[in-house]
C-alpha positions as CSV (number, residue, x, y, z in Angstrom):
1,M,33.8,-3.8,37.9
2,S,32.4,-1.7,35.0
3,T,30.2,0.3,35.5
4,T,27.2,1.0,32.6
5,E,25.2,3.7,32.0
6,E,22.0,3.3,30.9
7,T,20.7,5.2,28.6
8,P,16.7,6.1,28.5
9,S,15.1,5.6,26.2
10,P,13.0,7.3,24.0
11,P,9.7,9.1,24.4
12,P,7.0,7.1,22.9
13,S,5.4,8.5,19.7
14,E,2.4,9.0,18.1
15,P,0.7,5.7,17.0
16,P,0.7,5.2,13.0
17,V,-2.1,6.0,10.9
18,R,-3.7,3.8,9.3
19,S,-3.1,3.4,6.1
20,D,-6.4,1.4,6.3
21,R,-9.4,3.6,5.7
22,N,-9.9,3.2,2.2
23,H,-13.4,4.2,-0.2
24,W,-12.5,2.0,-2.3
25,Y,-12.6,-1.3,0.9
26,W,-16.1,-0.4,0.2
27,L,-16.5,-2.3,-2.3
28,L,-15.2,-6.0,-1.1
29,L,-18.5,-5.8,0.4
30,V,-20.6,-6.5,-3.6
31,P,-19.1,-10.3,-3.0
32,I,-19.6,-10.3,0.7
33,V,-23.8,-9.7,0.1
34,I,-24.7,-10.5,-3.5
35,P,-24.2,-14.3,-2.5
36,L,-26.6,-14.6,0.6
37,M,-30.0,-13.7,-1.1
38,P,-31.5,-16.2,-2.2
39,M,-34.0,-15.0,-4.3
40,L,-31.3,-15.2,-6.8
41,Y,-31.3,-19.4,-6.4
42,N,-34.7,-19.5,-6.5
43,H,-35.9,-20.7,-10.0
44,T,-34.5,-23.6,-11.6
45,D,-34.2,-21.0,-14.9
46,P,-33.2,-20.5,-17.7
47,I,-30.8,-23.7,-17.9
48,L,-27.3,-22.5,-19.6
49,W,-25.3,-25.2,-21.8
50,G,-27.0,-28.3,-19.8
51,I,-26.3,-26.6,-16.1
52,P,-28.9,-25.3,-13.8
53,R,-29.4,-21.5,-12.9
54,F,-28.2,-22.1,-9.0
55,Y,-24.4,-23.7,-10.7
56,W,-23.4,-21.3,-13.1
57,L,-24.4,-18.3,-11.1
58,Q,-22.4,-19.3,-8.7
59,L,-19.6,-19.7,-11.4
60,L,-20.5,-16.0,-12.4
61,F,-20.2,-15.2,-8.6
62,V,-16.0,-16.7,-8.7
63,V,-15.4,-14.7,-11.3
64,L,-17.4,-11.3,-9.7
65,S,-15.8,-11.8,-6.7
66,V,-11.9,-12.2,-8.2
67,G,-12.4,-9.2,-10.3
68,I,-14.0,-7.0,-7.9
69,T,-10.8,-7.9,-6.1
70,L,-8.2,-7.2,-8.2
71,V,-10.2,-4.1,-8.8
72,V,-10.2,-2.6,-4.6
73,Y,-6.4,-4.8,-5.0
74,R,-5.2,-2.6,-7.2
75,Q,-7.0,1.0,-6.6
76,T,-5.8,0.4,-3.0
77,R,-1.6,-0.7,-3.1
78,R,0.6,2.4,-2.1
79,R,3.1,3.3,-4.9
């Protein structure tokens, strides 16, 4: 019969420090809040290249969201 000794487990260490507390993340609220404002869509004019305001404004918000997400990503990635 072989005897095996159990090795004691290491003491629990402190939890890692959160690294997601960065002020750049607040900028991500802009693409969420701005499209939720109905007063931006409440008009048909101006028509841009034959496209009503609602549609080209949605496309503008997509471009704005991608740009803001790119800025936040580049500012918060680890180096």
